[in-house]
MARMARMI-447309 format. One record per residue (C-alpha): x, y, z. Coordinates in steps of 0.1 Angstrom, whole numbers, plus 5000, padded with zeros to 4 digits. Example, Ala and Ser with C-alpha at 12.3 -4.5 7.8 and 13.67 -1.06 7.14 Angstrom:
2
512349555078/513749895071/
//
This chain:
51
510703971282/507303921300/506103601316/503803511288/506503561262/509003351283/506403071286/505803081248/509603061241/510002771265/507102591250/508602631215/511902491227/510902231253/507202161249/504702161277/506801951301/509702201297/507402491305/506202321337/509802221347/511202571340/508402731360/509202501389/512902571387/512302941385/510102931416/512702721434/515302981426/513103261439/512303061471/516002991476/516903361473/514203451498/515403181522/519003321518/517903671526/516003551557/519103351568/521303661564/518903861586/518903591613/522703571612/523103941616/520703941645/522603651661/525903831657/524404151672/522903971701/526303801709/528004141711/
//
């Protein structure tokens, strides 16, 4: 399902405020995943440097 179709479905169910909220939540999840990946890289580097 594409972005536009997802937005349309969210709008049908939740209205405009729901679309805005779900977009914010989705972005927050993506940002959290990216932060987690960066933290994993830093942890691996720290472990390697301690060896």
